[in-house]
C-alpha positions as CSV (number, residue, x, y, z in Angstrom):
1,X,147.2,150.4,-67.0
2,X,143.4,150.1,-67.3
3,X,141.7,147.1,-68.8
4,X,138.5,147.4,-70.6
5,X,135.8,145.0,-69.8
6,X,135.0,142.9,-72.8
7,X,131.5,144.0,-74.3
8,X,128.9,141.4,-74.3
9,X,128.8,140.3,-77.9
10,X,125.1,140.2,-78.0
11,X,121.8,140.1,-76.2
12,X,122.0,136.3,-76.6
13,X,125.1,136.1,-74.4
14,X,123.5,138.1,-71.7
15,X,120.6,135.8,-71.7
16,X,122.8,132.9,-71.5
17,X,124.4,134.4,-68.4
18,X,121.1,134.4,-66.7
19,X,120.3,130.8,-67.8
20,X,118.0,131.9,-70.4
21,X,117.9,131.5,-74.3
22,X,116.9,133.9,-76.8
23,X,116.4,131.2,-79.3
24,X,114.8,128.7,-77.1
25,X,111.8,130.0,-75.2
26,X,110.6,128.4,-72.0
27,X,108.5,125.3,-72.6
28,X,104.9,126.2,-72.7
29,X,102.5,124.0,-70.6
30,X,100.6,121.5,-72.8
31,X,97.0,122.7,-73.8
32,X,94.2,122.0,-71.5
33,X,92.0,119.3,-72.9
34,X,88.7,121.3,-73.7
35,X,86.6,118.6,-72.0
36,X,88.4,118.9,-69.0
37,X,88.4,122.6,-69.0
38,X,84.4,122.4,-69.2
39,X,84.0,119.7,-66.6
40,X,86.4,122.0,-64.3
41,X,84.0,124.9,-64.6
42,X,81.1,122.9,-63.9
43,X,82.8,121.4,-60.7
44,X,83.3,124.9,-59.5
45,X,79.5,125.2,-59.1
46,X,78.9,121.7,-57.8
47,X,81.5,121.5,-55.1
48,X,80.3,124.3,-52.7
49,X,77.0,122.2,-52.2
50,X,78.8,119.1,-51.4
51,X,78.5,118.3,-47.7
52,X,76.8,121.8,-47.1
53,X,73.3,120.6,-46.9
54,X,70.7,122.0,-44.4
55,X,70.1,119.0,-42.2
56,X,67.3,118.7,-39.9
57,X,68.0,119.1,-36.3
58,X,69.0,116.1,-34.2
59,X,66.0,114.1,-33.1
60,X,65.8,113.5,-29.2
61,X,64.6,110.0,-28.2
62,X,65.6,107.7,-25.3
63,X,65.8,104.9,-27.8
64,X,67.5,105.8,-31.2
65,X,65.4,102.9,-32.7
66,X,62.4,105.0,-32.6
67,X,63.8,107.7,-34.9
68,X,66.0,105.9,-37.4
69,X,64.5,107.6,-40.2
70,X,65.0,111.1,-38.8
71,X,68.7,110.2,-38.0
72,X,69.6,108.8,-41.3
73,X,68.3,112.0,-42.9
74,X,71.2,114.0,-41.3
75,X,73.9,112.3,-43.4
76,X,74.2,115.1,-45.8
77,X,77.1,116.7,-43.7
78,X,80.0,115.1,-42.3
79,X,79.0,116.5,-38.8
80,X,75.6,115.2,-39.3
81,X,76.7,111.7,-40.1
82,X,79.1,111.5,-37.2
83,X,76.5,112.4,-34.9
84,X,74.1,109.9,-36.3
85,X,76.7,107.1,-36.1
86,X,77.2,107.9,-32.4
87,X,73.3,107.6,-31.9
88,X,73.0,104.4,-34.0
89,X,76.0,102.8,-31.9
90,X,73.8,103.5,-28.9
91,X,71.0,101.8,-30.8
92,X,73.0,98.9,-31.8
93,X,74.3,98.4,-27.9
94,X,70.6,98.6,-26.9
95,X,69.4,96.1,-29.7
96,X,72.4,93.8,-30.6
97,X,69.9,91.6,-32.6
98,X,68.4,94.4,-34.6
99,X,69.9,93.8,-37.8
100,X,68.4,96.9,-39.5
101,X,70.2,99.1,-37.2
102,X,73.4,97.2,-37.7
103,X,73.2,97.4,-41.4
104,X,72.8,101.3,-41.3
105,X,76.0,101.3,-39.0
106,X,77.9,99.3,-41.6
107,X,76.6,101.6,-44.4
108,X,77.1,104.8,-42.6
109,X,80.6,104.2,-41.7
110,X,81.1,103.2,-45.4
111,X,79.6,106.6,-46.4
112,X,81.8,108.5,-43.8
113,X,85.1,106.6,-45.2
114,X,84.3,106.8,-48.6
115,X,82.9,110.2,-49.0
116,X,83.9,112.5,-46.2
117,X,87.6,111.9,-45.6
118,X,90.6,111.7,-47.9
119,X,93.1,110.9,-45.0
120,X,94.2,107.3,-45.6
121,X,94.7,106.4,-41.9
122,X,91.1,107.6,-41.0
123,X,89.8,105.7,-44.2
124,X,91.2,102.6,-42.8
125,X,89.7,102.9,-39.3
126,X,86.3,103.9,-40.6
127,X,86.1,101.0,-43.2
128,X,87.2,98.7,-40.2
129,X,84.4,99.9,-38.1
130,X,81.9,99.2,-41.1
131,X,83.4,95.7,-41.5
132,X,82.9,95.1,-37.6
133,X,79.2,96.2,-37.7
134,X,78.7,94.6,-40.9
135,X,79.7,91.2,-39.4
136,X,77.5,91.8,-36.5
137,X,74.7,92.6,-39.0
138,X,75.2,89.3,-40.9
139,X,75.2,87.2,-37.8
140,X,71.9,88.9,-36.6
141,X,70.3,88.1,-39.9
142,X,70.1,85.6,-42.7
143,X,73.1,87.4,-44.0
144,X,75.4,84.9,-42.3
145,X,74.3,82.3,-45.1
146,X,76.6,84.0,-47.2
147,X,79.7,82.7,-45.3
148,X,78.0,79.1,-45.3
149,X,76.4,78.8,-48.7
150,X,78.5,77.8,-51.8
151,X,76.8,79.6,-54.6
152,X,77.7,79.3,-58.3
153,X,77.0,82.0,-60.9
154,X,73.5,81.6,-62.1
155,X,72.3,79.9,-58.9
156,X,69.5,81.7,-57.0
157,X,69.2,82.3,-53.3
158,X,65.7,82.2,-51.8
159,X,64.0,83.1,-48.6
160,X,65.9,86.2,-47.8
161,X,64.9,89.7,-47.5
162,X,66.7,93.2,-48.2
163,X,68.1,93.5,-44.7
164,X,69.6,89.9,-45.0
165,X,71.2,91.0,-48.4
166,X,72.4,94.3,-47.0
167,X,74.2,92.9,-44.2
168,X,76.4,90.8,-46.5
169,X,76.8,93.6,-49.1
170,X,77.8,96.4,-46.5
171,X,80.4,93.9,-44.8
172,X,81.8,92.9,-48.2
173,X,82.0,96.4,-49.6
174,X,83.7,97.9,-46.4
175,X,86.1,95.1,-46.6
176,X,86.9,95.6,-50.1
177,X,87.5,99.3,-49.7
178,X,89.7,98.5,-46.5
179,X,91.7,95.8,-48.6
180,X,92.2,98.3,-51.5
181,X,93.4,101.0,-49.0
182,X,95.9,98.4,-47.4
183,X,97.4,97.6,-50.6
184,X,97.8,95.1,-53.4
185,X,98.6,92.1,-50.9
186,X,95.6,92.4,-49.0
187,X,93.4,92.6,-52.0
188,X,94.7,89.3,-53.1
189,X,94.4,88.0,-49.5
190,X,90.8,88.9,-49.1
191,X,89.6,88.2,-52.8
192,X,88.2,84.8,-52.0
193,X,86.1,85.9,-49.1
194,X,84.8,88.9,-50.9
195,X,84.1,87.0,-54.2
196,X,82.2,84.3,-52.1
197,X,80.0,86.8,-50.3
198,X,79.4,89.0,-53.5
199,X,78.3,85.8,-55.4
200,X,75.8,85.2,-52.7
201,X,74.4,88.7,-52.9
202,X,74.1,88.5,-56.6
203,X,72.2,85.3,-56.5
204,X,70.0,86.7,-54.0
205,X,69.2,89.8,-55.9
206,X,71.4,91.2,-58.7
207,X,69.5,94.6,-58.8
208,X,70.0,95.1,-55.0
209,X,70.9,98.7,-54.2
210,X,70.6,100.0,-57.6
211,X,72.7,97.4,-59.1
212,X,75.1,96.9,-56.4
213,X,76.4,93.4,-57.3
214,X,77.6,93.9,-60.7
215,X,78.7,97.4,-59.9
216,X,81.2,95.6,-57.2
217,X,82.2,92.9,-59.6
218,X,83.2,95.6,-62.3
219,X,85.6,96.9,-59.7
220,X,86.7,93.5,-58.4
221,X,87.8,92.4,-62.0
222,X,89.6,95.7,-62.7
223,X,91.4,96.0,-59.5
224,X,92.4,92.2,-58.9
225,X,95.5,91.2,-61.0
226,X,95.0,88.6,-63.7
227,X,96.4,85.7,-61.8
228,X,93.8,86.5,-59.0
229,X,91.0,86.6,-61.4
230,X,91.2,90.2,-62.7
231,X,89.8,90.7,-66.2
232,X,89.2,94.0,-67.9
233,X,86.5,92.2,-70.3
234,X,84.6,91.1,-67.5
235,X,85.0,94.3,-65.5
236,X,83.3,96.1,-68.5
237,X,80.6,93.9,-68.9
238,X,79.6,94.2,-65.2
239,X,79.7,97.9,-65.2
240,X,77.4,98.0,-68.3
241,X,75.1,95.6,-66.7
242,X,74.9,97.8,-63.5
243,X,74.1,100.8,-65.7
244,X,71.5,99.0,-67.6
245,X,69.9,98.1,-64.0
246,X,70.1,101.6,-62.6
247,X,71.3,104.4,-65.2
248,X,70.9,107.0,-62.4
249,X,73.4,105.5,-59.9
250,X,76.4,107.8,-60.1
251,X,78.7,105.6,-58.0
252,X,78.7,103.2,-60.9
253,X,80.1,105.6,-63.4
254,X,82.6,106.9,-61.0
255,X,83.8,103.5,-60.3
256,X,83.9,102.7,-64.0
257,X,86.2,105.6,-64.7
258,X,88.3,104.9,-61.3
259,X,88.9,101.3,-61.9
260,X,88.3,100.2,-65.5
261,X,89.1,103.3,-67.6
262,X,92.3,104.0,-65.9
263,X,93.6,100.5,-66.1
264,X,92.5,100.2,-69.8
265,X,93.9,103.7,-70.3
266,X,90.7,104.6,-71.9
267,X,90.6,108.4,-71.5
268,X,87.6,108.9,-73.8
269,X,85.5,106.5,-71.3
270,X,87.0,108.0,-68.3
271,X,86.0,111.5,-69.2
272,X,82.5,110.2,-70.6
273,X,81.6,108.7,-67.2
274,X,82.8,111.7,-65.3
275,X,80.8,113.9,-67.5
276,X,77.7,111.9,-66.9
277,X,78.2,112.1,-63.3
278,X,79.0,115.9,-63.1
279,X,75.9,116.9,-65.2
280,X,73.5,114.6,-63.4
281,X,70.6,115.6,-61.3
282,X,71.4,114.3,-57.7
283,X,67.8,114.3,-56.8
284,X,67.0,111.9,-59.6
285,X,67.5,109.1,-57.0
286,X,65.6,110.9,-54.0
287,X,66.6,108.4,-51.4
288,X,70.3,108.9,-52.3
289,X,70.9,112.8,-52.6
290,X,73.8,112.9,-50.0
291,X,75.6,110.0,-51.8
292,X,74.9,111.3,-55.2
293,X,76.6,114.5,-54.3
294,X,79.4,112.9,-52.6
295,X,80.0,111.1,-55.9
296,X,80.0,114.4,-58.0
297,X,82.5,115.4,-55.6
298,X,84.7,112.4,-56.4
299,X,84.2,112.8,-60.1
300,X,85.6,116.3,-59.8
301,X,88.5,115.0,-58.2
302,X,89.2,112.7,-60.8
303,X,88.7,115.2,-63.5
304,X,91.6,117.3,-61.8
305,X,93.8,114.2,-62.1
306,X,93.2,113.5,-65.7
307,X,96.7,114.5,-67.0
308,X,98.4,112.5,-64.1
309,X,96.2,109.4,-64.7
310,X,96.8,109.4,-68.3
311,X,100.5,110.4,-68.6
312,X,99.8,113.8,-70.1
């Protein structure tokens, strides 16, 4: 006796057997924010230029101190900066009391860790080297006063020059990035040391390095937990002050977006800051073109994470 196979009642049943549904189409992806789409398109033009600069050939000199400017001009690519740091380390060994060379080493390792790698372990190592050279720079200059002098907000520090201030700043900024990369506990453990040094730097010159002190405090107040002094209102106030001092400094806008806007969940401000960076002319600060291009690269990376950062 032959048994007839039951006929499928409808196309809906067939689709059901395949795990599909005729009445419930697959969920569509959420629409892309038009601002994100516009910035993403702009980034497609920007990113190929980052880290691809034509750099001058490596200068040859028995003592690198005689060609510091030529060496520093090669930081527009990762390889150029790595070679520059190797030469600067030689100079640092030959001239352990030359605070200018030691400051460039601290700053160079910061740029390498912050802009030229995304690997967490490598970042920690590079920021550690930046801290080590920064500490040597402070000891070779009046920057060591940042450890010794108790300075309150509104007080002034006199008798120091740009190199003295830079030694303290680049030590502290490497320490801050290193602490943040290590995690919450390290940020809390190092906050007092960082705060003391940056209070001194601000008292010495609030406008140093295109508004670096208020820019740093903007990040500090956003990242630190409330019980450790964190404050979103103070963070915003400091970022706005840094922009007032140096509106062309792109790192201020990137940090404003990264630290404050994400914590405050202010998507409008987040995209506004990133748009400012992406549409800016890196040559507006001629002495910082390589760093400005790296900030544009970071801004593009944040644009790509908009949905993730704002729960979309």
